[in-house]
C-alpha positions as CSV (number, residue, x, y, z in Angstrom):
1,M,71.2,1.1,-76.5
2,T,70.8,-0.8,-73.2
3,K,71.0,1.6,-70.1
4,P,73.6,1.1,-67.7
5,Q,72.5,-0.8,-64.4
6,T,71.8,1.5,-61.6
7,D,73.5,1.1,-58.4
8,G,69.8,0.0,-56.7
9,A,69.1,-2.5,-59.0
10,A,72.5,-4.0,-58.7
11,M,72.2,-4.4,-55.2
12,A,68.5,-5.8,-55.5
13,D,70.1,-8.2,-58.1
14,D,73.0,-9.4,-55.4
15,R,70.5,-9.7,-52.8
16,T,68.5,-12.1,-54.9
17,E,71.6,-13.8,-56.2
18,A,72.8,-14.2,-52.5
19,L,69.5,-15.5,-51.2
20,E,69.6,-18.1,-53.8
21,A,73.2,-19.1,-52.9
22,L,72.3,-19.5,-49.4
23,I,69.1,-21.5,-50.0
24,S,71.3,-23.7,-52.3
25,R,73.6,-24.3,-49.2
26,S,71.1,-25.1,-46.9
27,V,69.0,-27.7,-49.1
28,Q,70.7,-30.9,-50.0
29,D,68.1,-31.8,-52.5
30,G,66.5,-29.1,-54.6
31,R,63.6,-31.6,-55.1
32,K,62.8,-32.0,-51.6
33,P,61.7,-29.7,-48.9
34,A,64.3,-28.3,-46.4
35,P,63.8,-28.8,-42.7
36,V,62.5,-25.8,-42.4
37,D,60.4,-26.2,-39.4
38,Q,63.6,-26.7,-37.3
39,W,65.1,-23.6,-38.1
40,E,64.0,-20.3,-36.3
41,P,66.2,-17.7,-37.2
42,Q,66.2,-14.3,-35.6
43,N,66.8,-11.9,-38.9
44,C,63.8,-11.2,-40.5
45,R,63.4,-9.0,-43.6
46,D,61.1,-7.8,-46.4
47,I,62.9,-7.6,-49.8
48,G,59.6,-7.6,-52.2
49,L,58.9,-11.1,-53.0
50,E,55.3,-11.9,-54.0
51,I,53.3,-14.7,-55.1
52,A,50.2,-13.8,-57.2
53,A,46.9,-15.4,-57.3
54,D,48.0,-17.1,-60.4
55,G,50.8,-18.3,-59.1
56,T,53.6,-16.6,-60.4
57,W,57.0,-15.5,-58.5
58,T,57.7,-11.5,-58.3
59,Y,60.4,-9.7,-57.3
60,K,59.6,-5.8,-56.5
61,G,56.5,-6.3,-59.0
62,S,59.1,-8.2,-61.8
63,P,57.9,-11.8,-62.8
64,I,60.6,-14.1,-61.7
65,T,61.0,-16.0,-64.7
66,R,63.7,-19.0,-63.6
67,Q,62.1,-22.0,-62.7
68,R,64.6,-23.6,-60.7
69,M,65.0,-20.2,-58.4
70,V,61.3,-21.0,-57.8
71,Q,61.6,-24.5,-57.3
72,L,64.5,-23.7,-55.0
73,F,62.4,-20.8,-53.2
74,S,59.3,-22.5,-52.9
75,S,61.4,-25.7,-51.2
76,V,62.0,-23.2,-48.0
77,L,58.4,-21.9,-47.9
78,R,57.1,-21.9,-44.2
79,K,53.7,-20.3,-43.1
80,D,53.8,-19.5,-39.5
81,T,51.1,-19.2,-36.8
82,D,51.3,-15.4,-37.4
83,G,49.5,-15.9,-40.8
84,K,52.5,-14.9,-43.0
85,T,54.6,-16.8,-45.1
86,Y,58.6,-17.0,-45.3
87,L,61.2,-17.7,-47.1
88,V,63.4,-19.7,-44.1
89,T,67.1,-20.2,-44.0
90,P,69.2,-21.2,-40.6
91,V,70.3,-17.5,-40.8
92,E,67.3,-15.3,-41.6
93,K,63.8,-15.4,-42.9
94,V,62.4,-13.6,-45.8
95,L,58.8,-12.0,-45.9
96,V,56.7,-13.5,-49.1
97,N,53.6,-11.7,-49.3
98,V,51.0,-14.4,-51.0
99,A,47.8,-13.4,-52.8
100,D,46.2,-16.6,-52.7
101,A,47.6,-19.8,-52.4
102,H,51.4,-20.8,-52.3
103,F,51.4,-23.2,-55.2
104,M,49.0,-24.2,-58.3
105,A,47.7,-27.4,-58.7
106,V,48.1,-27.9,-62.0
107,E,47.5,-31.4,-62.9
108,C,45.6,-34.3,-61.3
109,A,45.8,-38.5,-61.5
110,S,43.4,-40.5,-60.5
111,S,43.6,-44.5,-59.9
112,G,41.3,-46.5,-58.2
113,S,37.6,-45.5,-58.0
114,G,34.9,-45.3,-55.0
115,K,36.3,-45.6,-51.5
116,T,39.6,-46.8,-53.3
117,R,40.4,-43.7,-55.1
118,V,43.7,-41.9,-55.0
119,L,44.0,-38.4,-56.3
120,T,47.6,-37.5,-57.1
121,F,48.0,-34.1,-57.9
122,R,51.4,-32.0,-59.5
123,T,51.8,-28.4,-58.5
124,N,53.6,-25.8,-60.4
125,V,57.0,-26.6,-58.8
126,G,57.0,-30.0,-59.2
127,D,55.8,-31.4,-56.1
128,L,53.7,-34.7,-56.1
129,V,50.7,-34.8,-53.3
130,E,47.8,-37.6,-53.0
131,A,45.1,-36.0,-51.1
132,G,44.0,-37.7,-48.2
133,P,44.1,-37.5,-44.2
134,D,47.4,-35.9,-44.1
135,H,47.0,-33.8,-47.2
136,P,43.4,-32.8,-47.2
137,L,41.3,-31.2,-49.8
138,R,39.1,-28.3,-49.0
139,F,36.7,-26.4,-51.5
140,E,36.1,-22.7,-51.0
141,G,33.0,-20.5,-52.6
142,A,30.2,-23.0,-53.2
143,E,28.2,-21.4,-50.0
144,D,28.8,-17.7,-51.3
145,D,28.1,-17.8,-54.9
146,G,31.6,-17.5,-55.5
147,P,33.9,-19.7,-57.9
148,L,34.3,-22.7,-56.7
149,K,38.2,-23.0,-55.7
150,P,39.7,-26.2,-54.6
151,Y,42.8,-25.9,-52.2
152,L,45.1,-28.7,-51.3
153,R,47.0,-28.9,-48.2
154,V,51.2,-29.6,-49.4
155,R,52.8,-29.3,-46.3
156,G,52.4,-27.4,-43.0
157,R,50.3,-24.8,-43.8
158,L,51.2,-24.5,-47.3
159,T,48.3,-25.1,-49.8
160,A,47.9,-25.3,-53.4
161,L,45.1,-23.8,-55.6
162,A,43.7,-25.8,-58.3
163,T,43.4,-24.3,-61.7
164,R,40.1,-24.2,-63.7
165,A,40.9,-27.4,-65.7
166,V,41.6,-29.4,-62.4
167,T,38.8,-27.9,-61.0
168,Y,36.5,-29.4,-63.7
169,Q,38.1,-32.3,-63.8
170,L,37.5,-32.9,-59.6
171,I,33.6,-32.0,-60.2
172,E,33.5,-34.6,-63.1
173,M,34.7,-37.5,-60.7
174,A,32.7,-36.5,-57.6
175,E,30.2,-38.4,-56.5
176,P,26.9,-37.9,-54.5
177,M,27.3,-39.2,-50.8
178,T,25.7,-38.4,-47.4
179,V,28.0,-37.0,-45.2
180,G,26.2,-36.6,-41.6
181,D,22.7,-36.1,-42.4
182,V,23.3,-34.1,-45.6
183,E,23.5,-34.9,-49.0
184,V,26.7,-33.6,-50.7
185,L,28.7,-33.9,-53.9
186,A,32.0,-35.2,-52.7
187,L,35.2,-37.2,-53.4
188,H,37.3,-40.1,-51.9
189,S,41.3,-40.1,-51.8
190,R,43.0,-42.2,-49.6
191,G,40.3,-43.5,-47.5
192,A,39.1,-39.6,-46.7
193,V,36.0,-38.1,-47.8
194,F,36.2,-34.6,-48.9
195,P,32.6,-32.7,-49.7
196,I,32.8,-30.3,-52.4
197,A,28.9,-29.1,-51.4
198,P,25.5,-29.8,-50.8
199,M,23.7,-31.4,-53.6
200,D,21.2,-28.4,-53.3
201,R,23.8,-26.0,-53.9
202,I,25.2,-27.9,-56.8
203,E,22.0,-28.2,-58.6
204,A,21.2,-24.0,-58.0
205,M,25.0,-23.7,-59.3
206,A,24.0,-25.7,-62.6
207,E,20.9,-24.0,-63.4
């Protein structure tokens, strides 16, 4: 027998549904980010939203399984100068605790080669982003013996972490280059160069 919903649970559901409805009214096109940089609401609250390290959204510890809701929430994300991430609407900000990155880069397509290469990424919420001067790639982990973690700037201060499969794909496409006086393994995209790691570190990692 299904247990009746408690008043607290009902109130929590009402809160997320009300937030979803408010964001829907604020975003004219659910597939495009809203103009969150223009909104400076005074009200701010924490209702228990989190983005896990694998990109899963949770509400009070429970996964949010409705992809439409995740896409809608992601369209009004903003990371502020205080280092915190919020869902931003014209009337309020809602804190979102982020374990690692805001999105996952789940797919990468390459066109061209060498200096003319363009890398286009798809995120887990459907964003398409071309790496380049406005959307740089950075690689962490190579200097401290940790796992190699590529991050792509999606918009503002929001980043996407590449999945393991995409990370391997990027390494396979990378080429040895000289950046300054250092030999590095790096990638071109839209005329920009994105170093992965010094060649001696890459060789040590391969041993």
